[in-house]
Biopython code that builds the backbone (N, CA, C, O; Angstrom):
import numpy as np
from Bio.PDB.StructureBuilder import StructureBuilder

atoms = [
    (1, "UNK", "N", (66.473, 6.273, -10.280)),
    (1, "UNK", "CA", (65.568, 7.377, -10.578)),
    (1, "UNK", "C", (64.477, 6.928, -11.540)),
    (1, "UNK", "O", (64.706, 6.100, -12.422)),
    (2, "UNK", "N", (63.309, 7.479, -11.356)),
    (2, "UNK", "CA", (62.200, 7.179, -12.258)),
    (2, "UNK", "C", (62.283, 8.095, -13.474)),
    (2, "UNK", "O", (62.850, 9.186, -13.419)),
    (3, "UNK", "N", (61.704, 7.623, -14.565)),
    (3, "UNK", "CA", (61.717, 8.408, -15.800)),
    (3, "UNK", "C", (60.292, 8.808, -16.173)),
    (3, "UNK", "O", (59.329, 8.103, -15.872)),
    (4, "UNK", "N", (60.187, 9.957, -16.837)),
    (4, "UNK", "CA", (58.887, 10.448, -17.294)),
    (4, "UNK", "C", (59.033, 11.025, -18.692)),
    (4, "UNK", "O", (59.971, 11.770, -18.974)),
    (5, "UNK", "N", (58.106, 10.678, -19.555)),
    (5, "UNK", "CA", (58.040, 11.235, -20.895)),
    (5, "UNK", "C", (56.885, 12.228, -20.933)),
    (5, "UNK", "O", (55.740, 11.875, -20.648)),
    (6, "UNK", "N", (57.193, 13.473, -21.286)),
    (6, "UNK", "CA", (56.172, 14.507, -21.421)),
    (6, "UNK", "C", (55.803, 14.583, -22.899)),
    (6, "UNK", "O", (56.655, 14.852, -23.746)),
    (7, "UNK", "N", (54.529, 14.347, -23.203)),
    (7, "UNK", "CA", (54.068, 14.333, -24.588)),
    (7, "UNK", "C", (53.052, 15.452, -24.762)),
    (7, "UNK", "O", (51.908, 15.342, -24.321)),
    (8, "UNK", "N", (53.483, 16.532, -25.410)),
    (8, "UNK", "CA", (52.611, 17.687, -25.605)),
    (8, "UNK", "C", (53.160, 18.504, -26.764)),
    (8, "UNK", "O", (54.376, 18.649, -26.893)),
    (9, "UNK", "N", (52.283, 19.040, -27.608)),
    (9, "UNK", "CA", (52.756, 19.849, -28.729)),
    (9, "UNK", "C", (53.110, 21.272, -28.311)),
    (9, "UNK", "O", (53.637, 22.034, -29.122)),
    (10, "UNK", "N", (52.833, 21.643, -27.076)),
    (10, "UNK", "CA", (53.188, 22.969, -26.570)),
    (10, "UNK", "C", (54.550, 22.928, -25.872)),
    (10, "UNK", "O", (54.728, 22.221, -24.880)),
    (11, "UNK", "N", (55.500, 23.690, -26.399)),
    (11, "UNK", "CA", (56.830, 23.735, -25.777)),
    (11, "UNK", "C", (56.763, 24.358, -24.387)),
    (11, "UNK", "O", (57.562, 24.007, -23.519)),
    (12, "UNK", "N", (55.822, 25.277, -24.162)),
    (12, "UNK", "CA", (55.664, 25.910, -22.850)),
    (12, "UNK", "C", (55.215, 24.880, -21.815)),
    (12, "UNK", "O", (55.761, 24.825, -20.713)),
    (13, "UNK", "N", (54.224, 24.069, -22.169)),
    (13, "UNK", "CA", (53.741, 23.030, -21.248)),
    (13, "UNK", "C", (54.873, 22.052, -20.945)),
    (13, "UNK", "O", (55.071, 21.674, -19.790)),
    (14, "UNK", "N", (55.615, 21.642, -21.970)),
    (14, "UNK", "CA", (56.719, 20.698, -21.748)),
    (14, "UNK", "C", (57.781, 21.299, -20.822)),
    (14, "UNK", "O", (58.307, 20.615, -19.944)),
    (15, "UNK", "N", (58.087, 22.570, -21.023)),
    (15, "UNK", "CA", (59.114, 23.231, -20.210)),
    (15, "UNK", "C", (58.689, 23.322, -18.740)),
    (15, "UNK", "O", (59.475, 23.017, -17.843)),
    (16, "UNK", "N", (57.448, 23.742, -18.502)),
    (16, "UNK", "CA", (56.939, 23.867, -17.133)),
    (16, "UNK", "C", (56.903, 22.499, -16.452)),
    (16, "UNK", "O", (57.371, 22.349, -15.323)),
    (17, "UNK", "N", (56.345, 21.500, -17.145)),
    (17, "UNK", "CA", (56.259, 20.154, -16.573)),
    (17, "UNK", "C", (57.653, 19.583, -16.315)),
    (17, "UNK", "O", (57.878, 18.939, -15.291)),
    (18, "UNK", "N", (58.585, 19.814, -17.233)),
    (18, "UNK", "CA", (59.958, 19.309, -17.066)),
    (18, "UNK", "C", (60.576, 19.848, -15.775)),
    (18, "UNK", "O", (61.155, 19.092, -14.995)),
    (19, "UNK", "N", (60.450, 21.153, -15.557)),
    (19, "UNK", "CA", (61.035, 21.758, -14.340)),
    (19, "UNK", "C", (60.480, 21.109, -13.074)),
    (19, "UNK", "O", (61.230, 20.771, -12.158)),
    (20, "UNK", "N", (59.173, 20.942, -13.034)),
    (20, "UNK", "CA", (58.538, 20.367, -11.847)),
    (20, "UNK", "C", (58.964, 18.915, -11.657)),
    (20, "UNK", "O", (59.346, 18.515, -10.557)),
    (21, "UNK", "N", (58.899, 18.131, -12.724)),
    (21, "UNK", "CA", (59.227, 16.703, -12.622)),
    (21, "UNK", "C", (60.705, 16.471, -12.313)),
    (21, "UNK", "O", (61.047, 15.542, -11.582)),
    (22, "UNK", "N", (61.579, 17.309, -12.866)),
    (22, "UNK", "CA", (62.998, 17.178, -12.528)),
    (22, "UNK", "C", (63.237, 17.513, -11.063)),
    (22, "UNK", "O", (64.089, 16.902, -10.419)),
    (23, "UNK", "N", (62.491, 18.481, -10.531)),
    (23, "UNK", "CA", (62.577, 18.793, -9.096)),
    (23, "UNK", "C", (62.114, 17.610, -8.248)),
    (23, "UNK", "O", (62.525, 17.465, -7.097)),
    (24, "UNK", "N", (61.258, 16.768, -8.824)),
    (24, "UNK", "CA", (60.770, 15.565, -8.132)),
    (24, "UNK", "C", (61.695, 14.372, -8.378)),
    (24, "UNK", "O", (61.359, 13.237, -8.040)),
    (25, "UNK", "N", (62.852, 14.636, -8.964)),
    (25, "UNK", "CA", (63.881, 13.620, -9.233)),
    (25, "UNK", "C", (63.520, 12.636, -10.341)),
    (25, "UNK", "O", (63.974, 11.491, -10.325)),
    (26, "UNK", "N", (62.711, 13.070, -11.298)),
    (26, "UNK", "CA", (62.459, 12.265, -12.488)),
    (26, "UNK", "C", (63.518, 12.580, -13.535)),
    (26, "UNK", "O", (63.977, 13.718, -13.641)),
    (27, "UNK", "N", (63.899, 11.585, -14.296)),
    (27, "UNK", "CA", (64.666, 11.795, -15.521)),
    (27, "UNK", "C", (63.613, 12.059, -16.592)),
    (27, "UNK", "O", (62.740, 11.222, -16.822)),
    (28, "UNK", "N", (63.687, 13.215, -17.248)),
    (28, "UNK", "CA", (62.617, 13.648, -18.135)),
    (28, "UNK", "C", (63.056, 13.656, -19.597)),
    (28, "UNK", "O", (64.158, 14.087, -19.935)),
    (29, "UNK", "N", (62.163, 13.168, -20.451)),
    (29, "UNK", "CA", (62.328, 13.276, -21.891)),
    (29, "UNK", "C", (61.048, 13.897, -22.435)),
    (29, "UNK", "O", (60.028, 13.924, -21.747)),
    (30, "UNK", "N", (61.098, 14.394, -23.660)),
    (30, "UNK", "CA", (59.948, 15.078, -24.238)),
    (30, "UNK", "C", (59.659, 14.568, -25.636)),
    (30, "UNK", "O", (60.550, 14.089, -26.338)),
    (31, "UNK", "N", (58.386, 14.680, -26.031)),
    (31, "UNK", "CA", (57.951, 14.389, -27.396)),
    (31, "UNK", "C", (56.866, 15.392, -27.757)),
    (31, "UNK", "O", (56.083, 15.802, -26.900)),
    (32, "UNK", "N", (56.818, 15.791, -29.036)),
    (32, "UNK", "CA", (55.858, 16.799, -29.489)),
    (32, "UNK", "C", (54.540, 16.205, -29.962)),
    (32, "UNK", "O", (53.552, 16.925, -30.106)),
    (33, "UNK", "N", (54.515, 14.898, -30.205)),
    (33, "UNK", "CA", (53.278, 14.258, -30.672)),
    (33, "UNK", "C", (53.327, 12.775, -30.327)),
    (33, "UNK", "O", (54.356, 12.259, -29.892)),
    (34, "UNK", "N", (52.203, 12.102, -30.525)),
    (34, "UNK", "CA", (52.097, 10.696, -30.171)),
    (34, "UNK", "C", (53.034, 9.783, -30.931)),
    (34, "UNK", "O", (53.522, 8.798, -30.377)),
    (35, "UNK", "N", (53.297, 10.096, -32.206)),
    (35, "UNK", "CA", (54.199, 9.245, -32.993)),
    (35, "UNK", "C", (55.619, 9.304, -32.442)),
    (35, "UNK", "O", (56.267, 8.271, -32.269)),
    (36, "UNK", "N", (56.101, 10.516, -32.167)),
    (36, "UNK", "CA", (57.437, 10.676, -31.589)),
    (36, "UNK", "C", (57.502, 9.980, -30.222)),
    (36, "UNK", "O", (58.502, 9.342, -29.891)),
    (37, "UNK", "N", (56.442, 10.108, -29.445)),
    (37, "UNK", "CA", (56.386, 9.475, -28.128)),
    (37, "UNK", "C", (56.432, 7.948, -28.256)),
    (37, "UNK", "O", (57.150, 7.284, -27.509)),
    (38, "UNK", "N", (55.677, 7.402, -29.192)),
    (38, "UNK", "CA", (55.655, 5.951, -29.381)),
    (38, "UNK", "C", (57.033, 5.448, -29.801)),
    (38, "UNK", "O", (57.486, 4.406, -29.327)),
    (39, "UNK", "N", (57.697, 6.179, -30.683)),
    (39, "UNK", "CA", (59.055, 5.799, -31.106)),
    (39, "UNK", "C", (60.003, 5.781, -29.906)),
    (39, "UNK", "O", (60.820, 4.870, -29.775)),
    (40, "UNK", "N", (59.898, 6.773, -29.041)),
    (40, "UNK", "CA", (60.755, 6.827, -27.848)),
    (40, "UNK", "C", (60.432, 5.687, -26.885)),
    (40, "UNK", "O", (61.339, 5.102, -26.293)),
    (41, "UNK", "N", (59.158, 5.371, -26.724)),
    (41, "UNK", "CA", (58.760, 4.288, -25.821)),
    (41, "UNK", "C", (59.229, 2.925, -26.333)),
    (41, "UNK", "O", (59.537, 2.033, -25.543)),
    (42, "UNK", "N", (59.282, 2.771, -27.639)),
    (42, "UNK", "CA", (59.772, 1.507, -28.194)),
    (42, "UNK", "C", (61.265, 1.339, -27.917)),
    (42, "UNK", "O", (61.751, 0.212, -27.819)),
    (43, "UNK", "N", (61.989, 2.441, -27.792)),
    (43, "UNK", "CA", (63.415, 2.380, -27.453)),
    (43, "UNK", "C", (63.601, 2.100, -25.966)),
    (43, "UNK", "O", (64.397, 1.245, -25.580)),
    (44, "UNK", "N", (62.861, 2.825, -25.141)),
    (44, "UNK", "CA", (62.933, 2.628, -23.687)),
    (44, "UNK", "C", (61.639, 3.114, -23.050)),
    (44, "UNK", "O", (61.276, 4.286, -23.159)),
    (45, "UNK", "N", (60.950, 2.193, -22.382)),
    (45, "UNK", "CA", (59.658, 2.523, -21.775)),
    (45, "UNK", "C", (59.876, 3.347, -20.503)),
    (45, "UNK", "O", (60.589, 2.907, -19.601)),
    (46, "UNK", "N", (59.272, 4.538, -20.420)),
    (46, "UNK", "CA", (59.407, 5.337, -19.194)),
    (46, "UNK", "C", (58.525, 4.766, -18.080)),
    (46, "UNK", "O", (57.634, 3.953, -18.324)),
    (47, "UNK", "N", (58.795, 5.210, -16.863)),
    (47, "UNK", "CA", (57.964, 4.806, -15.723)),
    (47, "UNK", "C", (56.628, 5.547, -15.735)),
    (47, "UNK", "O", (55.610, 5.026, -15.278)),
    (48, "UNK", "N", (56.648, 6.775, -16.267)),
    (48, "UNK", "CA", (55.446, 7.608, -16.275)),
    (48, "UNK", "C", (55.388, 8.421, -17.564)),
    (48, "UNK", "O", (56.412, 8.730, -18.173)),
    (49, "UNK", "N", (54.157, 8.761, -17.964)),
    (49, "UNK", "CA", (53.940, 9.558, -19.169)),
    (49, "UNK", "C", (52.894, 10.619, -18.855)),
    (49, "UNK", "O", (51.805, 10.303, -18.376)),
    (50, "UNK", "N", (53.226, 11.879, -19.127)),
    (50, "UNK", "CA", (52.276, 12.974, -19.041)),
    (50, "UNK", "C", (51.815, 13.227, -20.472)),
    (50, "UNK", "O", (52.612, 13.627, -21.321)),
    (51, "UNK", "N", (50.537, 12.997, -20.743)),
    (51, "UNK", "CA", (50.047, 12.919, -22.116)),
    (51, "UNK", "C", (48.969, 13.944, -22.428)),
    (51, "UNK", "O", (47.950, 14.024, -21.741)),
    (52, "UNK", "N", (49.207, 14.724, -23.472)),
    (52, "UNK", "CA", (48.228, 15.691, -23.956)),
    (52, "UNK", "C", (47.180, 14.978, -24.807)),
    (52, "UNK", "O", (47.451, 13.918, -25.372)),
    (53, "UNK", "N", (45.997, 15.555, -24.898)),
    (53, "UNK", "CA", (44.906, 14.964, -25.684)),
    (53, "UNK", "C", (45.041, 15.336, -27.165)),
    (53, "UNK", "O", (45.096, 14.454, -28.021)),
    (54, "UNK", "N", (45.095, 16.629, -27.467)),
    (54, "UNK", "CA", (45.114, 17.117, -28.851)),
    (54, "UNK", "C", (46.538, 17.394, -29.304)),
    (54, "UNK", "O", (47.217, 18.257, -28.749)),
    (55, "UNK", "N", (46.992, 16.651, -30.326)),
    (55, "UNK", "CA", (48.323, 16.864, -30.899)),
    (55, "UNK", "C", (48.279, 16.527, -32.388)),
    (55, "UNK", "O", (47.437, 15.746, -32.830)),
    (56, "UNK", "N", (49.188, 17.119, -33.153)),
    (56, "UNK", "CA", (49.251, 16.766, -34.580)),
    (56, "UNK", "C", (49.852, 15.367, -34.766)),
    (56, "UNK", "O", (50.387, 14.789, -33.819)),
    (57, "UNK", "N", (49.766, 14.845, -35.950)),
    (57, "UNK", "CA", (50.320, 13.547, -36.370)),
    (57, "UNK", "C", (49.617, 12.381, -35.681)),
    (57, "UNK", "O", (48.948, 11.587, -36.343)),
    (58, "UNK", "N", (49.759, 12.268, -34.359)),
    (58, "UNK", "CA", (49.053, 11.234, -33.600)),
    (58, "UNK", "C", (48.608, 11.824, -32.270)),
    (58, "UNK", "O", (49.436, 12.297, -31.491)),
    (59, "UNK", "N", (47.316, 11.800, -32.008)),
    (59, "UNK", "CA", (46.774, 12.358, -30.776)),
    (59, "UNK", "C", (47.019, 11.455, -29.578)),
    (59, "UNK", "O", (47.491, 10.327, -29.717)),
    (60, "UNK", "N", (46.694, 11.963, -28.416)),
    (60, "UNK", "CA", (46.941, 11.255, -27.173)),
    (60, "UNK", "C", (46.178, 9.951, -27.026)),
    (60, "UNK", "O", (46.733, 8.965, -26.542)),
    (61, "UNK", "N", (44.922, 9.928, -27.433)),
    (61, "UNK", "CA", (44.121, 8.711, -27.291)),
    (61, "UNK", "C", (44.658, 7.586, -28.180)),
    (61, "UNK", "O", (44.749, 6.437, -27.748)),
    (62, "UNK", "N", (45.009, 7.920, -29.414)),
    (62, "UNK", "CA", (45.576, 6.918, -30.320)),
    (62, "UNK", "C", (46.901, 6.384, -29.764)),
    (62, "UNK", "O", (47.154, 5.179, -29.790)),
    (63, "UNK", "N", (47.747, 7.300, -29.259)),
    (63, "UNK", "CA", (49.017, 6.887, -28.653)),
    (63, "UNK", "C", (48.771, 5.957, -27.469)),
    (63, "UNK", "O", (49.432, 4.928, -27.335)),
    (64, "UNK", "N", (47.817, 6.322, -26.612)),
    (64, "UNK", "CA", (47.533, 5.531, -25.420)),
    (64, "UNK", "C", (47.122, 4.102, -25.789)),
    (64, "UNK", "O", (47.592, 3.142, -25.178)),
    (65, "UNK", "N", (46.258, 3.966, -26.770)),
    (65, "UNK", "CA", (45.836, 2.629, -27.202)),
    (65, "UNK", "C", (47.021, 1.821, -27.734)),
    (65, "UNK", "O", (47.145, 0.630, -27.448)),
    (66, "UNK", "N", (47.894, 2.474, -28.512)),
    (66, "UNK", "CA", (49.083, 1.786, -29.048)),
    (66, "UNK", "C", (50.029, 1.354, -27.933)),
    (66, "UNK", "O", (50.517, 0.224, -27.927)),
    (67, "UNK", "N", (50.282, 2.251, -27.001)),
    (67, "UNK", "CA", (51.268, 1.965, -25.944)),
    (67, "UNK", "C", (50.765, 0.877, -25.000)),
    (67, "UNK", "O", (51.546, 0.043, -24.543)),
    (68, "UNK", "N", (49.475, 0.882, -24.707)),
    (68, "UNK", "CA", (48.926, -0.150, -23.821)),
    (68, "UNK", "C", (48.957, -1.531, -24.473)),
    (68, "UNK", "O", (49.001, -2.539, -23.768)),
    (69, "UNK", "N", (48.934, -1.597, -25.803)),
    (69, "UNK", "CA", (48.996, -2.871, -26.517)),
    (69, "UNK", "C", (50.440, -3.324, -26.751)),
    (69, "UNK", "O", (50.678, -4.473, -27.122)),
    (70, "UNK", "N", (51.403, -2.420, -26.535)),
    (70, "UNK", "CA", (52.814, -2.709, -26.780)),
    (70, "UNK", "C", (53.416, -3.458, -25.586)),
    (70, "UNK", "O", (52.998, -3.244, -24.448)),
    (71, "UNK", "N", (54.375, -4.316, -25.837)),
    (71, "UNK", "CA", (55.037, -5.093, -24.781)),
    (71, "UNK", "C", (55.628, -4.143, -23.726)),
    (71, "UNK", "O", (56.448, -3.283, -24.050)),
    (72, "UNK", "N", (55.212, -4.302, -22.484)),
    (72, "UNK", "CA", (55.697, -3.465, -21.389)),
    (72, "UNK", "C", (54.958, -2.151, -21.244)),
    (72, "UNK", "O", (55.171, -1.423, -20.274)),
    (73, "UNK", "N", (54.089, -1.835, -22.198)),
    (73, "UNK", "CA", (53.370, -0.568, -22.174)),
    (73, "UNK", "C", (52.281, -0.490, -21.124)),
    (73, "UNK", "O", (51.717, 0.577, -20.881)),
    (74, "UNK", "N", (51.986, -1.619, -20.502)),
    (74, "UNK", "CA", (50.962, -1.628, -19.457)),
    (74, "UNK", "C", (51.516, -1.180, -18.110)),
    (74, "UNK", "O", (50.754, -0.929, -17.177)),
    (75, "UNK", "N", (52.842, -1.080, -18.004)),
    (75, "UNK", "CA", (53.470, -0.750, -16.722)),
    (75, "UNK", "C", (53.610, 0.753, -16.473)),
    (75, "UNK", "O", (53.659, 1.188, -15.322)),
    (76, "UNK", "N", (53.673, 1.544, -17.539)),
    (76, "UNK", "CA", (53.873, 2.984, -17.377)),
    (76, "UNK", "C", (52.626, 3.635, -16.789)),
    (76, "UNK", "O", (51.502, 3.306, -17.170)),
    (77, "UNK", "N", (52.835, 4.557, -15.862)),
    (77, "UNK", "CA", (51.725, 5.357, -15.321)),
    (77, "UNK", "C", (51.456, 6.468, -16.330)),
    (77, "UNK", "O", (52.345, 7.270, -16.616)),
    (78, "UNK", "N", (50.244, 6.523, -16.871)),
    (78, "UNK", "CA", (49.901, 7.526, -17.877)),
    (78, "UNK", "C", (48.860, 8.484, -17.303)),
    (78, "UNK", "O", (47.751, 8.084, -16.949)),
    (79, "UNK", "N", (49.247, 9.761, -17.220)),
    (79, "UNK", "CA", (48.336, 10.792, -16.746)),
    (79, "UNK", "C", (47.934, 11.645, -17.946)),
    (79, "UNK", "O", (48.763, 12.332, -18.543)),
    (80, "UNK", "N", (46.648, 11.588, -18.288)),
    (80, "UNK", "CA", (46.114, 12.340, -19.421)),
    (80, "UNK", "C", (45.868, 13.778, -18.997)),
    (80, "UNK", "O", (45.319, 14.028, -17.924)),
    (81, "UNK", "N", (46.270, 14.716, -19.831)),
    (81, "UNK", "CA", (46.096, 16.137, -19.588)),
    (81, "UNK", "C", (45.011, 16.662, -20.525)),
    (81, "UNK", "O", (45.182, 16.627, -21.744)),
    (82, "UNK", "N", (43.907, 17.144, -19.977)),
    (82, "UNK", "CA", (42.816, 17.657, -20.802)),
    (82, "UNK", "C", (42.595, 19.139, -20.527)),
    (82, "UNK", "O", (42.870, 19.627, -19.431)),
    (83, "UNK", "N", (42.092, 19.850, -21.539)),
    (83, "UNK", "CA", (41.878, 21.291, -21.375)),
    (83, "UNK", "C", (40.462, 21.620, -20.958)),
    (83, "UNK", "O", (40.213, 22.684, -20.391)),
    (84, "UNK", "N", (39.537, 20.729, -21.227)),
    (84, "UNK", "CA", (38.166, 20.981, -20.817)),
    (84, "UNK", "C", (37.671, 19.819, -19.961)),
    (84, "UNK", "O", (38.117, 18.681, -20.109)),
    (85, "UNK", "N", (36.759, 20.127, -19.082)),
    (85, "UNK", "CA", (36.252, 19.098, -18.184)),
    (85, "UNK", "C", (35.150, 18.308, -18.894)),
    (85, "UNK", "O", (33.985, 18.347, -18.501)),
    (86, "UNK", "N", (35.547, 17.592, -19.948)),
    (86, "UNK", "CA", (34.621, 16.800, -20.754)),
    (86, "UNK", "C", (34.619, 15.375, -20.216)),
    (86, "UNK", "O", (35.573, 14.625, -20.427)),
    (87, "UNK", "N", (33.552, 15.004, -19.524)),
    (87, "UNK", "CA", (33.477, 13.687, -18.899)),
    (87, "UNK", "C", (33.584, 12.573, -19.935)),
    (87, "UNK", "O", (34.082, 11.490, -19.628)),
    (88, "UNK", "N", (33.121, 12.829, -21.164)),
    (88, "UNK", "CA", (33.228, 11.848, -22.241)),
    (88, "UNK", "C", (34.675, 11.584, -22.614)),
    (88, "UNK", "O", (35.077, 10.431, -22.771)),
    (89, "UNK", "N", (35.467, 12.651, -22.759)),
    (89, "UNK", "CA", (36.900, 12.515, -23.060)),
    (89, "UNK", "C", (37.605, 11.762, -21.938)),
    (89, "UNK", "O", (38.401, 10.856, -22.185)),
    (90, "UNK", "N", (37.309, 12.142, -20.732)),
    (90, "UNK", "CA", (37.945, 11.516, -19.568)),
    (90, "UNK", "C", (37.597, 10.028, -19.513)),
    (90, "UNK", "O", (38.468, 9.193, -19.270)),
    (91, "UNK", "N", (36.335, 9.702, -19.737)),
    (91, "UNK", "CA", (35.906, 8.294, -19.740)),
    (91, "UNK", "C", (36.610, 7.505, -20.838)),
    (91, "UNK", "O", (37.037, 6.375, -20.605)),
    (92, "UNK", "N", (36.738, 8.084, -22.031)),
    (92, "UNK", "CA", (37.456, 7.414, -23.126)),
    (92, "UNK", "C", (38.912, 7.152, -22.749)),
    (92, "UNK", "O", (39.442, 6.069, -22.998)),
    (93, "UNK", "N", (39.547, 8.149, -22.148)),
    (93, "UNK", "CA", (40.950, 8.009, -21.755)),
    (93, "UNK", "C", (41.121, 6.907, -20.706)),
    (93, "UNK", "O", (42.028, 6.083, -20.810)),
    (94, "UNK", "N", (40.256, 6.897, -19.708)),
    (94, "UNK", "CA", (40.361, 5.880, -18.657)),
    (94, "UNK", "C", (40.070, 4.488, -19.210)),
    (94, "UNK", "O", (40.722, 3.516, -18.828)),
    (95, "UNK", "N", (39.098, 4.395, -20.103)),
    (95, "UNK", "CA", (38.770, 3.110, -20.726)),
    (95, "UNK", "C", (39.924, 2.591, -21.587)),
    (95, "UNK", "O", (40.155, 1.385, -21.672)),
    (96, "UNK", "N", (40.645, 3.523, -22.226)),
    (96, "UNK", "CA", (41.774, 3.143, -23.081)),
    (96, "UNK", "C", (43.023, 2.800, -22.276)),
    (96, "UNK", "O", (44.012, 2.324, -22.834)),
    (97, "UNK", "N", (42.980, 3.042, -20.957)),
    (97, "UNK", "CA", (44.111, 2.639, -20.119)),
    (97, "UNK", "C", (44.849, 3.741, -19.394)),
    (97, "UNK", "O", (45.904, 3.489, -18.811)),
    (98, "UNK", "N", (44.321, 4.966, -19.413)),
    (98, "UNK", "CA", (44.969, 6.037, -18.649)),
    (98, "UNK", "C", (44.910, 5.692, -17.162)),
    (98, "UNK", "O", (43.909, 5.164, -16.679)),
    (99, "UNK", "N", (45.983, 5.993, -16.449)),
    (99, "UNK", "CA", (46.036, 5.744, -15.009)),
    (99, "UNK", "C", (45.264, 6.820, -14.253)),
    (99, "UNK", "O", (44.668, 6.559, -13.208)),
    (100, "UNK", "N", (45.287, 8.027, -14.799)),
    (100, "UNK", "CA", (44.674, 9.170, -14.135)),
    (100, "UNK", "C", (44.534, 10.286, -15.163)),
    (100, "UNK", "O", (44.962, 10.133, -16.307)),
    (101, "UNK", "N", (43.942, 11.399, -14.767)),
    (101, "UNK", "CA", (43.831, 12.559, -15.643)),
    (101, "UNK", "C", (43.934, 13.812, -14.800)),
    (101, "UNK", "O", (43.743, 13.781, -13.584)),
    (102, "UNK", "N", (44.241, 14.920, -15.464)),
    (102, "UNK", "CA", (44.247, 16.214, -14.796)),
    (102, "UNK", "C", (43.932, 17.291, -15.815)),
    (102, "UNK", "O", (44.084, 17.096, -17.021)),
    (103, "UNK", "N", (43.494, 18.423, -15.311)),
    (103, "UNK", "CA", (43.117, 19.546, -16.157)),
    (103, "UNK", "C", (44.306, 20.471, -16.386)),
    (103, "UNK", "O", (45.171, 20.614, -15.521)),
    (104, "UNK", "N", (44.338, 21.094, -17.551)),
    (104, "UNK", "CA", (45.260, 22.199, -17.809)),
    (104, "UNK", "C", (44.497, 23.480, -17.508)),
    (104, "UNK", "O", (43.286, 23.513, -17.723)),
    (105, "UNK", "N", (45.126, 24.512, -17.032)),
    (105, "UNK", "CA", (46.533, 24.534, -16.651)),
    (105, "UNK", "C", (46.731, 23.833, -15.306)),
    (105, "UNK", "O", (45.847, 23.845, -14.450)),
    (106, "UNK", "N", (47.896, 23.229, -15.138)),
    (106, "UNK", "CA", (48.214, 22.553, -13.888)),
    (106, "UNK", "C", (49.292, 23.340, -13.156)),
    (106, "UNK", "O", (49.961, 24.195, -13.736)),
    (107, "UNK", "N", (49.446, 23.038, -11.887)),
    (107, "UNK", "CA", (50.503, 23.671, -11.104)),
    (107, "UNK", "C", (51.354, 22.589, -10.446)),
    (107, "UNK", "O", (51.089, 21.396, -10.589)),
    (108, "UNK", "N", (52.360, 23.021, -9.737)),
    (108, "UNK", "CA", (53.300, 22.097, -9.090)),
    (108, "UNK", "C", (52.579, 21.126, -8.148)),
    (108, "UNK", "O", (52.850, 19.925, -8.166)),
    (109, "UNK", "N", (51.669, 21.642, -7.333)),
    (109, "UNK", "CA", (50.977, 20.789, -6.357)),
    (109, "UNK", "C", (50.208, 19.659, -7.042)),
    (109, "UNK", "O", (50.272, 18.509, -6.607)),
    (110, "UNK", "N", (49.489, 19.985, -8.101)),
    (110, "UNK", "CA", (48.707, 18.972, -8.808)),
    (110, "UNK", "C", (49.617, 17.931, -9.458)),
    (110, "UNK", "O", (49.349, 16.733, -9.374)),
    (111, "UNK", "N", (50.682, 18.382, -10.098)),
    (111, "UNK", "CA", (51.606, 17.452, -10.746)),
    (111, "UNK", "C", (52.268, 16.534, -9.715)),
    (111, "UNK", "O", (52.450, 15.343, -9.965)),
    (112, "UNK", "N", (52.619, 17.082, -8.580)),
    (112, "UNK", "CA", (53.231, 16.264, -7.527)),
    (112, "UNK", "C", (52.270, 15.182, -7.047)),
    (112, "UNK", "O", (52.676, 14.037, -6.847)),
    (113, "UNK", "N", (51.003, 15.534, -6.861)),
    (113, "UNK", "CA", (50.013, 14.560, -6.410)),
    (113, "UNK", "C", (49.839, 13.451, -7.456)),
    (113, "UNK", "O", (49.747, 12.275, -7.104)),
    (114, "UNK", "N", (49.794, 13.822, -8.725)),
    (114, "UNK", "CA", (49.539, 12.846, -9.787)),
    (114, "UNK", "C", (50.722, 11.913, -10.036)),
    (114, "UNK", "O", (50.533, 10.790, -10.502)),
    (115, "UNK", "N", (51.949, 12.369, -9.729)),
    (115, "UNK", "CA", (53.127, 11.566, -10.045)),
    (115, "UNK", "C", (53.875, 11.021, -8.841)),
    (115, "UNK", "O", (54.862, 10.303, -9.003)),
    (116, "UNK", "N", (53.424, 11.350, -7.637)),
    (116, "UNK", "CA", (54.053, 10.797, -6.440)),
    (116, "UNK", "C", (53.605, 9.373, -6.213)),
    (116, "UNK", "O", (52.478, 9.002, -6.540)),
    (117, "UNK", "N", (54.492, 8.583, -5.653)),
    (117, "UNK", "CA", (54.138, 7.213, -5.281)),
    (117, "UNK", "C", (53.134, 7.277, -4.120)),
    (117, "UNK", "O", (53.224, 8.182, -3.290)),
    (118, "UNK", "N", (52.194, 6.349, -4.043)),
    (118, "UNK", "CA", (51.237, 6.348, -2.934)),
    (118, "UNK", "C", (51.911, 6.347, -1.560)),
    (118, "UNK", "O", (51.416, 6.985, -0.630)),
    (119, "UNK", "N", (53.026, 5.643, -1.427)),
    (119, "UNK", "CA", (53.745, 5.595, -0.143)),
    (119, "UNK", "C", (54.284, 6.975, 0.216)),
    (119, "UNK", "O", (54.307, 7.344, 1.390)),
    (120, "UNK", "N", (54.717, 7.742, -0.783)),
    (120, "UNK", "CA", (55.221, 9.101, -0.534)),
    (120, "UNK", "C", (54.094, 10.014, -0.062)),
    (120, "UNK", "O", (54.304, 10.874, 0.794)),
    (121, "UNK", "N", (52.912, 9.830, -0.614)),
    (121, "UNK", "CA", (51.768, 10.638, -0.203)),
    (121, "UNK", "C", (51.423, 10.393, 1.258)),
    (121, "UNK", "O", (51.147, 11.333, 2.003)),
    (122, "UNK", "N", (51.440, 9.130, 1.665)),
    (122, "UNK", "CA", (51.129, 8.790, 3.061)),
    (122, "UNK", "C", (52.189, 9.327, 4.002)),
    (122, "UNK", "O", (51.863, 9.810, 5.087)),
    (123, "UNK", "N", (53.479, 9.250, 3.601)),
    (123, "UNK", "CA", (54.569, 9.693, 4.444)),
    (123, "UNK", "C", (54.614, 11.215, 4.558)),
    (123, "UNK", "O", (55.012, 11.753, 5.591)),
    (124, "UNK", "N", (54.198, 11.916, 3.477)),
    (124, "UNK", "CA", (54.270, 13.374, 3.441)),
    (124, "UNK", "C", (53.148, 13.961, 4.161)),
    (124, "UNK", "O", (53.038, 15.185, 4.240)),
]
sb = StructureBuilder()
sb.init_structure("model")
sb.init_model(0)
sb.init_chain("A")
sb.init_seg("    ")
for serial, (resi, resn, name, xyz) in enumerate(atoms, 1):
    if name == "N":
        sb.init_residue(resn, " ", resi, " ")
    sb.init_atom(name, np.array(xyz, "f"), 0.0, 1.0, " ", f" {name:<3s}", serial, name[0])
structure = sb.get_structure()
């Protein structure tokens, strides 16, 4: 099974994303901020990370730069979650190593597209 770390300071967002990702057969863990997420990644790197932009302690962009520089941190698929369609934010995230991005609020269909393997998309 693949693993996913949901990093968001909103418990509602984490709960909704967890339900969807668990239905997709991911083993899910959660973190409330970038520092907690980085600590968890140092213990065990997930296959995928759903990452919020604005969080206390350590924001998403700072976390992304740290994780991409960390041993094995280049392998995780990181999907940045943004609340506004700010092309500057999106460009910064992609430049820092985000695999993809999506807007909040998201739904099941969008999350499935962002976290499905390319082979699954072709087969489905």
